[in-house]
N, C-alpha and C positions, 0 to 999 in steps of 0.2 A: 531461558524460555522463546520461542520465539513464535511470533502471533503475525501471518501478516492480513490489514487493512484497507480496505476500499472504502475513502470516503466521497461525498459525493465535492462540488466545489467552494463549499460555505462551512467545511470539516464537519455535517456529520457524517458519521456511521450507517457506508452499507452494506459492509459485511466485513467475518473478522475469522480468520480460519483456523483448524482444531490450534491447538499449539503441535510445537513441536518443541526437541532441547536445544536447547539455549547452545549451542554449537553446531544448529544447523547453520550455514550461510545464509545468508537473505537469497542470495541470486537461485538457492537452491532449495526452500522455501517454498521461494515464488512459481519455483517450477512445478513445484509437485502436486502444490494445489490450484491451478490453470490463473496465477494471477498477472501473467502478460499477457496470456492466451484471451482471456475474456475478452479482455476494452482492444489488443489487436486489432480483432474480431470482429468489432464493431468501430473501427476508426476513432477510439478516443484516447486522445493520449496524456499518460498515467506519466507522475513528475516525480520521481523517486532519489534516494540519496548515491554517492558512487558506490555504494554494494550491490548496486545492478546494472556496472559498468560491463555492458557487453551483453544486454537483455535482451535486445532485440528489442521486433514489435512497435509497442510506438510510446514505450519507454524511455522517458529526457531523462536524459543525470546530467550534473557541471559536469564543466570539464576539469579534468584533474590538475593537481602540482598546485605548490601553496598560490596564495591569493599576489601576494609579490609579484612573485614571478612569472603571476600569468599576462598577457596583453589586456592591455586599459578596455577591448569590445569585449573579452574572456572573463575578467570580473566585472562589467557591465549586468553580462550574462548569469552569470553565476550570483549574482544579488540580487537580481531577480527574479530565479530558481529560487533561491535560499525565501524570496520573498511570499511565492508562491505555494510553497511547500510545507511552511508555518503554517496553515489554518489546517492539512493533516496533523501535526505535527500533535498539533491544540487536542484534535482526537484521540488519539495515542497518549496523551496527559489523561483525561478527561476519560478513560481506556481503563487504562491503569489502576486509574481509583476506584472504579468498580468492584465491589465484592465479589464477582463470579469470576473476572479475571484473576482476584488472591485466590479462588476457589482451580484453577484452572493449573496456577503457576504448581499443585501439590503432586499433579498426578498429568505425563502426558500423552497419556496411555488415550485420555477419553476421549472421544471424537459423537461432534454430530452428526444429524443423515446424509448431509451434503459437506465436503468439505471444497468443490466447486465454486469460484463464483457467482453472483444467480448473472445473468445475462442482463442489459442493461435494458430491453424494452421489456425483460420482465418487472425490475426497479421503477421504471416508469409507471408500469401498471399497476404498482403498489404503490407508490405517492399516488398515484388518483383516485386510486379506491376501486381497481377493478377488477384485482385479480381473481383467482378461480383459488 
């Protein structure tokens, strides 16, 4: 099962996509659910793993290659990138423990009303309690 998620800088879940079959590549799933477009439109950087190489937009991925074969500068960038992504990975671990996700694993045909991530302004309004 492939579920795309967007978290805030503190690892809190902002949005989760409908489930796609597990064989779906991450970048394909991200394009399907507009995960790359929404943050790019808002000018927000997204930190992703190497599966998003070439995604474009504001997606930041680590340098490719084995750690030992990279220059010291690229190694440092990849280490910093991994520390930033660790917060999002923590949110994924939490999500995987939820009963809802276990139910989604049974059926990849279920989908909520919207498969597009909320715009950052809508998310801020919800946090402030001003969304209608």
